py3Dmol code that shows the C-alpha trace and the ligand (Angstrom):
import py3Dmol

protein = """\
ATOM      1  CA  MET A   1      18.130 -24.994  -0.514  1.00  0.00           C
ATOM      2  CA  GLY A   2      16.687 -23.998   2.854  1.00  0.00           C
ATOM      3  CA  GLU A   3      16.738 -20.436   4.108  1.00  0.00           C
ATOM      4  CA  PRO A   4      20.039 -19.183   5.539  1.00  0.00           C
ATOM      5  CA  LEU A   5      20.488 -19.814   9.264  1.00  0.00           C
ATOM      6  CA  ARG A   6      20.541 -16.091  10.021  1.00  0.00           C
ATOM      7  CA  GLU A   7      17.140 -15.677   8.332  1.00  0.00           C
ATOM      8  CA  THR A   8      15.712 -18.606  10.283  1.00  0.00           C
ATOM      9  CA  LEU A   9      16.942 -17.166  13.570  1.00  0.00           C
ATOM     10  CA  LEU A  10      15.618 -13.708  12.758  1.00  0.00           C
ATOM     11  CA  ARG A  11      12.260 -15.136  11.825  1.00  0.00           C
ATOM     12  CA  LEU A  12      12.062 -17.094  15.067  1.00  0.00           C
ATOM     13  CA  LEU A  13      13.104 -14.096  17.132  1.00  0.00           C
ATOM     14  CA  PHE A  14      11.055 -11.559  15.191  1.00  0.00           C
ATOM     15  CA  PRO A  15       8.180 -13.335  13.499  1.00  0.00           C
ATOM     16  CA  HIS A  16       6.659 -11.354  10.678  1.00  0.00           C
ATOM     17  CA  ARG A  17       3.343  -9.680  11.349  1.00  0.00           C
ATOM     18  CA  CYS A  18       0.840  -8.602   8.740  1.00  0.00           C
ATOM     19  CA  PHE A  19       1.705  -5.072   7.628  1.00  0.00           C
ATOM     20  CA  CYS A  20      -1.916  -3.956   7.846  1.00  0.00           C
ATOM     21  CA  CYS A  21      -3.510  -5.800  10.792  1.00  0.00           C
ATOM     22  CA  ALA A  22      -0.437  -6.992  12.743  1.00  0.00           C
ATOM     23  CA  ALA A  23      -1.607 -10.621  12.818  1.00  0.00           C
ATOM     24  CA  LEU A  24       1.265 -13.083  13.231  1.00  0.00           C
ATOM     25  CA  LEU A  25       2.249 -14.655   9.938  1.00  0.00           C
ATOM     26  CA  PRO A  26       3.487 -18.224   9.647  1.00  0.00           C
ATOM     27  CA  ASP A  27       6.175 -17.323   7.110  1.00  0.00           C
ATOM     28  CA  ASN A  28       8.252 -14.408   5.889  1.00  0.00           C
ATOM     29  CA  GLY A  29       5.324 -12.757   4.112  1.00  0.00           C
ATOM     30  CA  TYR A  30       4.060  -9.255   4.631  1.00  0.00           C
ATOM     31  CA  LEU A  31       0.258  -9.578   4.555  1.00  0.00           C
ATOM     32  CA  CYS A  32      -2.364 -11.995   5.824  1.00  0.00           C
ATOM     33  CA  PRO A  33      -4.675 -13.311   3.067  1.00  0.00           C
ATOM     34  CA  ALA A  34      -7.558 -10.975   4.027  1.00  0.00           C
ATOM     35  CA  CYS A  35      -5.378  -7.834   4.001  1.00  0.00           C
ATOM     36  CA  ALA A  36      -3.637  -8.906   0.800  1.00  0.00           C
ATOM     37  CA  ALA A  37      -7.044  -9.115  -0.893  1.00  0.00           C
ATOM     38  CA  ALA A  38      -8.126  -5.719   0.471  1.00  0.00           C
ATOM     39  CA  LEU A  39      -4.867  -3.788  -0.007  1.00  0.00           C
ATOM     40  CA  PRO A  40      -5.910  -0.256  -1.120  1.00  0.00           C
ATOM     41  CA  ARG A  41      -3.792   0.122  -4.232  1.00  0.00           C
ATOM     42  CA  ILE A  42      -3.812   3.324  -6.253  1.00  0.00           C
ATOM     43  CA  GLN A  43      -4.640   2.900  -9.919  1.00  0.00           C
ATOM     44  CA  PRO A  44      -1.379   2.509 -11.857  1.00  0.00           C
ATOM     45  CA  ASP A  45      -2.314   5.323 -14.260  1.00  0.00           C
ATOM     46  CA  PHE A  46      -2.965   7.926 -11.585  1.00  0.00           C
ATOM     47  CA  PHE A  47      -0.102  10.358 -11.103  1.00  0.00           C
ATOM     48  CA  PRO A  48      -0.574  13.271  -8.702  1.00  0.00           C
ATOM     49  CA  LYS A  49       0.459  16.538 -10.387  1.00  0.00           C
ATOM     50  CA  LEU A  50       2.989  18.234  -8.189  1.00  0.00           C
ATOM     51  CA  PRO A  51       5.420  20.688  -9.772  1.00  0.00           C
ATOM     52  CA  PRO A  52       8.378  20.765 -10.107  1.00  0.00           C
ATOM     53  CA  PHE A  53       8.295  16.962 -10.125  1.00  0.00           C
ATOM     54  CA  ALA A  54       8.239  15.483 -13.594  1.00  0.00           C
ATOM     55  CA  ARG A  55       6.198  12.660 -12.122  1.00  0.00           C
ATOM     56  CA  VAL A  56       4.922  11.418  -8.773  1.00  0.00           C
ATOM     57  CA  VAL A  57       4.551   7.681  -8.282  1.00  0.00           C
ATOM     58  CA  THR A  58       2.818   6.124  -5.306  1.00  0.00           C
ATOM     59  CA  PRO A  59       1.334   2.620  -5.021  1.00  0.00           C
ATOM     60  CA  LEU A  60      -1.011   2.801  -2.002  1.00  0.00           C
ATOM     61  CA  TYR A  61      -3.746   4.886  -0.425  1.00  0.00           C
ATOM     62  CA  TYR A  62      -2.841   6.065   3.040  1.00  0.00           C
ATOM     63  CA  LYS A  63      -5.866   4.692   4.823  1.00  0.00           C
ATOM     64  CA  ALA A  64      -7.076   1.928   7.143  1.00  0.00           C
ATOM     65  CA  GLY A  65      -4.529  -0.873   7.481  1.00  0.00           C
ATOM     66  CA  VAL A  66      -1.932   0.895   5.337  1.00  0.00           C
ATOM     67  CA  ARG A  67      -2.067   3.893   7.662  1.00  0.00           C
ATOM     68  CA  ASP A  68      -1.642   1.580  10.685  1.00  0.00           C
ATOM     69  CA  GLY A  69       1.204  -0.291   9.018  1.00  0.00           C
ATOM     70  CA  ILE A  70       3.071   2.872   8.046  1.00  0.00           C
ATOM     71  CA  HIS A  71       2.635   4.133  11.594  1.00  0.00           C
ATOM     72  CA  ARG A  72       4.178   0.927  12.945  1.00  0.00           C
ATOM     73  CA  PHE A  73       6.963   1.186  10.371  1.00  0.00           C
ATOM     74  CA  LYS A  74       7.779   4.754  11.420  1.00  0.00           C
ATOM     75  CA  TYR A  75       7.870   3.945  15.114  1.00  0.00           C
ATOM     76  CA  ASP A  76       9.294   0.433  14.902  1.00  0.00           C
ATOM     77  CA  GLY A  77      11.614   0.344  11.922  1.00  0.00           C
ATOM     78  CA  ARG A  78      11.619  -3.360  11.195  1.00  0.00           C
ATOM     79  CA  SER A  79      13.381  -3.753   7.913  1.00  0.00           C
ATOM     80  CA  TYR A  80      10.731  -6.090   6.560  1.00  0.00           C
ATOM     81  CA  TYR A  81       8.196  -3.252   6.635  1.00  0.00           C
ATOM     82  CA  ALA A  82      10.587  -1.192   4.502  1.00  0.00           C
ATOM     83  CA  ALA A  83      11.166  -4.183   2.240  1.00  0.00           C
ATOM     84  CA  PHE A  84       7.416  -4.606   1.764  1.00  0.00           C
ATOM     85  CA  LEU A  85       6.785  -0.933   0.928  1.00  0.00           C
ATOM     86  CA  ALA A  86       9.888  -0.557  -1.240  1.00  0.00           C
ATOM     87  CA  GLY A  87       8.870  -3.679  -3.139  1.00  0.00           C
ATOM     88  CA  LEU A  88       5.537  -2.080  -4.071  1.00  0.00           C
ATOM     89  CA  MET A  89       7.209   1.240  -4.911  1.00  0.00           C
ATOM     90  CA  ALA A  90       9.798  -0.412  -7.134  1.00  0.00           C
ATOM     91  CA  GLU A  91       7.160  -2.539  -8.839  1.00  0.00           C
ATOM     92  CA  ARG A  92       5.107   0.550  -9.653  1.00  0.00           C
ATOM     93  CA  LEU A  93       8.153   2.381 -11.010  1.00  0.00           C
ATOM     94  CA  LEU A  94       9.526  -0.495 -13.049  1.00  0.00           C
ATOM     95  CA  GLU A  95       6.219  -1.147 -14.794  1.00  0.00           C
ATOM     96  CA  LEU A  96       6.146   2.426 -16.174  1.00  0.00           C
ATOM     97  CA  PRO A  97       6.969   2.752 -19.846  1.00  0.00           C
ATOM     98  CA  GLY A  98       9.697   5.299 -20.453  1.00  0.00           C
ATOM     99  CA  LEU A  99      11.082   5.282 -16.930  1.00  0.00           C
ATOM    100  CA  PRO A 100      14.155   7.542 -17.103  1.00  0.00           C
ATOM    101  CA  GLN A 101      17.601   6.324 -16.186  1.00  0.00           C
ATOM    102  CA  PHE A 102      17.975   8.095 -12.863  1.00  0.00           C
ATOM    103  CA  ASP A 103      21.425   9.191 -11.776  1.00  0.00           C
ATOM    104  CA  LEU A 104      20.757   9.142  -8.079  1.00  0.00           C
ATOM    105  CA  LEU A 105      18.332   8.347  -5.337  1.00  0.00           C
ATOM    106  CA  THR A 106      17.872  10.567  -2.315  1.00  0.00           C
ATOM    107  CA  TYR A 107      15.243  11.078   0.364  1.00  0.00           C
ATOM    108  CA  VAL A 108      13.506  13.696   2.471  1.00  0.00           C
ATOM    109  CA  PRO A 109      15.882  14.143   5.412  1.00  0.00           C
ATOM    110  CA  PRO A 110      14.600  13.546   8.937  1.00  0.00           C
ATOM    111  CA  ALA A 111      14.348  16.202  11.642  1.00  0.00           C
ATOM    112  CA  PRO A 112      17.438  15.665  13.822  1.00  0.00           C
ATOM    113  CA  HIS A 113      15.373  15.191  16.982  1.00  0.00           C
ATOM    114  CA  LYS A 114      13.194  12.584  15.227  1.00  0.00           C
ATOM    115  CA  LEU A 115      16.293  10.732  14.103  1.00  0.00           C
ATOM    116  CA  ARG A 116      17.573  10.714  17.694  1.00  0.00           C
ATOM    117  CA  GLU A 117      14.211   9.491  19.037  1.00  0.00           C
ATOM    118  CA  ARG A 118      13.684   6.751  16.475  1.00  0.00           C
ATOM    119  CA  GLY A 119      17.271   5.838  15.765  1.00  0.00           C
ATOM    120  CA  PHE A 120      16.490   5.554  12.057  1.00  0.00           C
ATOM    121  CA  CYS A 121      14.993   7.533   9.219  1.00  0.00           C
ATOM    122  CA  PRO A 122      11.946   5.898   7.610  1.00  0.00           C
ATOM    123  CA  ALA A 123      12.394   7.635   4.234  1.00  0.00           C
ATOM    124  CA  GLY A 124      16.115   6.801   4.261  1.00  0.00           C
ATOM    125  CA  MET A 125      15.335   3.170   5.029  1.00  0.00           C
ATOM    126  CA  LEU A 126      12.913   3.060   2.088  1.00  0.00           C
ATOM    127  CA  ALA A 127      15.554   4.665  -0.133  1.00  0.00           C
ATOM    128  CA  ARG A 128      18.102   2.007   0.838  1.00  0.00           C
ATOM    129  CA  GLN A 129      15.629  -0.760   0.140  1.00  0.00           C
ATOM    130  CA  LEU A 130      14.812   0.816  -3.236  1.00  0.00           C
ATOM    131  CA  SER A 131      18.478   1.232  -4.052  1.00  0.00           C
ATOM    132  CA  GLY A 132      19.050  -2.489  -4.529  1.00  0.00           C
ATOM    133  CA  ARG A 133      15.818  -2.982  -6.411  1.00  0.00           C
ATOM    134  CA  LEU A 134      16.478  -0.137  -8.853  1.00  0.00           C
ATOM    135  CA  GLY A 135      20.261  -0.419  -9.062  1.00  0.00           C
ATOM    136  CA  LEU A 136      20.719   3.183  -7.941  1.00  0.00           C
ATOM    137  CA  LYS A 137      23.039   4.649  -5.347  1.00  0.00           C
ATOM    138  CA  VAL A 138      21.546   6.587  -2.433  1.00  0.00           C
ATOM    139  CA  ARG A 139      23.069  10.032  -1.946  1.00  0.00           C
ATOM    140  CA  ASP A 140      22.742  11.322   1.619  1.00  0.00           C
ATOM    141  CA  GLY A 141      23.019  14.935   2.613  1.00  0.00           C
ATOM    142  CA  LEU A 142      21.777  16.618  -0.571  1.00  0.00           C
ATOM    143  CA  ILE A 143      19.009  18.397   1.348  1.00  0.00           C
ATOM    144  CA  GLY A 144      19.441  19.916   4.802  1.00  0.00           C
ATOM    145  CA  HIS A 145      17.041  19.927   7.724  1.00  0.00           C
ATOM    146  CA  THR A 146      17.096  23.148   9.728  1.00  0.00           C
ATOM    147  CA  GLY A 147      16.163  21.488  13.020  1.00  0.00           C
ATOM    148  CA  ASN A 148      12.688  23.053  13.027  1.00  0.00           C
ATOM    149  CA  ARG A 149      10.655  20.994  15.482  1.00  0.00           C
ATOM    150  CA  VAL A 150       7.172  21.747  14.201  1.00  0.00           C
ATOM    151  CA  ALA A 151       6.019  18.505  12.569  1.00  0.00           C
ATOM    152  CA  GLN A 152       4.021  18.769   9.346  1.00  0.00           C
ATOM    153  CA  MET A 153       1.506  16.273  10.694  1.00  0.00           C
ATOM    154  CA  THR A 154       0.487  18.736  13.420  1.00  0.00           C
ATOM    155  CA  LEU A 155      -0.581  21.276  10.766  1.00  0.00           C
ATOM    156  CA  SER A 156      -3.689  20.758   8.684  1.00  0.00           C
ATOM    157  CA  GLY A 157      -3.871  23.812   6.406  1.00  0.00           C
ATOM    158  CA  ARG A 158      -1.974  23.717   3.140  1.00  0.00           C
ATOM    159  CA  SER A 159      -0.528  27.226   3.508  1.00  0.00           C
ATOM    160  CA  ASP A 160       0.654  26.440   7.054  1.00  0.00           C
ATOM    161  CA  ARG A 161       2.337  23.307   5.812  1.00  0.00           C
ATOM    162  CA  GLU A 162       4.010  25.160   2.933  1.00  0.00           C
ATOM    163  CA  GLU A 163       5.404  27.748   5.312  1.00  0.00           C
ATOM    164  CA  ASN A 164       6.554  25.086   7.743  1.00  0.00           C
ATOM    165  CA  ALA A 165       8.259  23.160   4.939  1.00  0.00           C
ATOM    166  CA  ARG A 166      10.146  26.318   3.965  1.00  0.00           C
ATOM    167  CA  LYS A 167      11.321  26.666   7.570  1.00  0.00           C
ATOM    168  CA  SER A 168      12.264  22.995   7.885  1.00  0.00           C
ATOM    169  CA  PHE A 169      14.459  22.334   4.841  1.00  0.00           C
ATOM    170  CA  ALA A 170      17.383  24.231   3.418  1.00  0.00           C
ATOM    171  CA  GLY A 171      20.066  23.891   0.804  1.00  0.00           C
ATOM    172  CA  VAL A 172      23.381  22.327   1.788  1.00  0.00           C
ATOM    173  CA  ARG A 173      26.544  24.329   1.195  1.00  0.00           C
ATOM    174  CA  GLY A 174      28.842  22.598  -1.247  1.00  0.00           C
ATOM    175  CA  VAL A 175      26.156  20.483  -2.919  1.00  0.00           C
ATOM    176  CA  HIS A 176      26.391  21.088  -6.653  1.00  0.00           C
ATOM    177  CA  LEU A 177      24.508  18.908  -9.051  1.00  0.00           C
ATOM    178  CA  HIS A 178      24.999  18.995 -12.806  1.00  0.00           C
ATOM    179  CA  GLY A 179      21.668  18.106 -14.323  1.00  0.00           C
ATOM    180  CA  GLU A 180      21.467  14.681 -12.672  1.00  0.00           C
ATOM    181  CA  ARG A 181      18.086  12.975 -12.850  1.00  0.00           C
ATOM    182  CA  VAL A 182      16.985  12.496  -9.263  1.00  0.00           C
ATOM    183  CA  LEU A 183      14.487  10.132  -7.685  1.00  0.00           C
ATOM    184  CA  LEU A 184      13.342  11.581  -4.344  1.00  0.00           C
ATOM    185  CA  VAL A 185      11.884   9.160  -1.783  1.00  0.00           C
ATOM    186  CA  ASP A 186       9.437   9.895   1.024  1.00  0.00           C
ATOM    187  CA  ASP A 187       7.050   7.760   3.045  1.00  0.00           C
ATOM    188  CA  VAL A 188       3.670   9.485   2.660  1.00  0.00           C
ATOM    189  CA  LEU A 189       2.387  12.112   0.232  1.00  0.00           C
ATOM    190  CA  THR A 190       0.103  14.419   2.205  1.00  0.00           C
ATOM    191  CA  THR A 191      -0.154  17.978   0.850  1.00  0.00           C
ATOM    192  CA  GLY A 192       3.105  17.557  -1.044  1.00  0.00           C
ATOM    193  CA  SER A 193       4.534  20.685   0.633  1.00  0.00           C
ATOM    194  CA  THR A 194       7.542  18.883   2.087  1.00  0.00           C
ATOM    195  CA  ALA A 195       8.399  17.089  -1.135  1.00  0.00           C
ATOM    196  CA  GLN A 196       7.956  20.266  -3.180  1.00  0.00           C
ATOM    197  CA  ARG A 197      10.261  22.223  -0.910  1.00  0.00           C
ATOM    198  CA  CYS A 198      12.888  19.467  -1.196  1.00  0.00           C
ATOM    199  CA  ALA A 199      12.501  19.376  -4.986  1.00  0.00           C
ATOM    200  CA  HIS A 200      12.967  23.134  -5.233  1.00  0.00           C
ATOM    201  CA  LEU A 201      16.169  22.828  -3.203  1.00  0.00           C
ATOM    202  CA  LEU A 202      17.426  19.999  -5.427  1.00  0.00           C
ATOM    203  CA  ALA A 203      16.598  22.027  -8.537  1.00  0.00           C
ATOM    204  CA  ARG A 204      18.375  25.049  -7.082  1.00  0.00           C
ATOM    205  CA  ALA A 205      21.432  22.837  -6.455  1.00  0.00           C
ATOM    206  CA  GLY A 206      21.443  21.920 -10.157  1.00  0.00           C
ATOM    207  CA  ALA A 207      19.345  18.750 -10.423  1.00  0.00           C
ATOM    208  CA  GLY A 208      17.779  17.951 -13.791  1.00  0.00           C
ATOM    209  CA  GLU A 209      14.544  15.989 -13.993  1.00  0.00           C
ATOM    210  CA  ILE A 210      13.196  15.124 -10.552  1.00  0.00           C
ATOM    211  CA  TRP A 211      10.682  12.388  -9.729  1.00  0.00           C
ATOM    212  CA  LEU A 212       9.033  11.607  -6.418  1.00  0.00           C
ATOM    213  CA  VAL A 213       8.152   8.154  -5.162  1.00  0.00           C
ATOM    214  CA  THR A 214       6.241   7.645  -1.923  1.00  0.00           C
ATOM    215  CA  ALA A 215       4.822   4.523  -0.309  1.00  0.00           C
ATOM    216  CA  ALA A 216       1.322   5.979   0.006  1.00  0.00           C
ATOM    217  CA  ALA A 217      -0.815   9.067  -0.624  1.00  0.00           C
ATOM    218  CA  VAL A 218      -3.614  10.515   1.506  1.00  0.00           C
ATOM    219  CA  PRO A 219      -6.957   9.833  -0.221  1.00  0.00           C
ATOM    220  CA  TYR A 220      -8.901  12.637  -1.833  1.00  0.00           C
ATOM    221  CA  GLN A 221     -11.933  12.288   0.427  1.00  0.00           C
ATOM    222  CA  GLU A 222      -9.873  12.964   3.538  1.00  0.00           C
ATOM    223  CA  TRP A 223      -9.393  16.601   2.604  1.00  0.00           C
ATOM    224  CA  GLU A 224     -11.563  19.579   3.363  1.00  0.00           C
ATOM    225  CA  THR A 225     -12.237  21.301   0.040  1.00  0.00           C
ATOM    226  CA  SER A 226     -10.279  24.411   0.998  1.00  0.00           C
ATOM    227  CA  ASP A 227      -7.212  22.424   1.994  1.00  0.00           C
ATOM    228  CA  ARG A 228      -7.278  19.871  -0.802  1.00  0.00           C
ATOM    229  CA  PRO A 229      -3.835  19.656  -2.366  1.00  0.00           C
ATOM    230  CA  PRO A 230      -3.605  20.985  -5.911  1.00  0.00           C
ATOM    231  CA  PHE A 231      -2.377  17.688  -7.339  1.00  0.00           C
ATOM    232  CA  TYR A 232      -5.884  16.262  -7.281  1.00  0.00           C
ATOM    233  CA  GLU A 233      -7.062  17.116 -10.752  1.00  0.00           C
ATOM    234  CA  LYS A 234     -10.572  17.616 -12.016  1.00  0.00           C
ATOM    235  CA  GLY A 235     -12.107  14.317 -12.967  1.00  0.00           C
ATOM    236  CA  VAL A 236     -10.290  12.408 -10.276  1.00  0.00           C
ATOM    237  CA  GLU A 237     -13.259  12.646  -7.915  1.00  0.00           C
ATOM    238  CA  ARG A 238     -15.764  11.857 -10.658  1.00  0.00           C
ATOM    239  CA  ASP A 239     -13.862   8.731 -11.602  1.00  0.00           C
ATOM    240  CA  GLY A 240     -13.730   7.625  -8.017  1.00  0.00           C
ATOM    241  CA  ILE A 241      -9.967   7.631  -7.970  1.00  0.00           C
ATOM    242  CA  LEU A 242      -8.570   8.380  -4.526  1.00  0.00           C
TER     243      LEU A 242
END
"""
ligand_1 = """\
1
ZN
Zn -3.794 -8.651 7.915
"""
view = py3Dmol.view(width=600, height=400)
view.addModel(protein, "pdb")
view.setStyle({"model": 0}, {"cartoon": {"style": "trace"}})
view.addModel(ligand_1, "xyz")
view.setStyle({"model": 1}, {"stick": {}})
view.zoomTo()
view.show()
């Protein structure tokens, strides 16, 4: 069986480019051979500690080509970028022993002005791609965005980011959960302030166990000591992880 006509047309109109280096690819792949060999994967047994999440799962370091690729994904939401990242996220989740049976999948909501500018929500797109792979429904609208326009990426200090996260996300009236196990999706784990704020709101709405899955996490070495997020445990640096 050949590929469906629609796929062939899409591929001719929008040829795939390597996620990391943007080189044109001859097929429907996601990486050129060099970038595939050098993909900065996080060790499968490293889980950032970030309460109140029961567990945080993330397959890639946010550096070099991955950082460039995620940037292109966020500003040019080609679905194959989301498919690539969600594939790695799902793979990492599904290989975990004792993965809970989640009740729902949701995502960090976008700032309304970002959604207008981009026309799509990167975290939402990842959630939809994960939905099929994990057999879980995506629930929109469980967490509210206040419309705060200060982007987390413009703030470097952890306390500034925590305060900004508090100002940016709020509970949604009428959302009542009843102990559901929730998988929260975001694109990049930076200080974790945004995800933590969202998790607190989900917990306050009645969620049970909450997990976080992101496509990538900022490496340990990128942080000034004073701003280093608390989820980097002792021993992580010694072992050369992150
Ligand atoms: Zn490449």
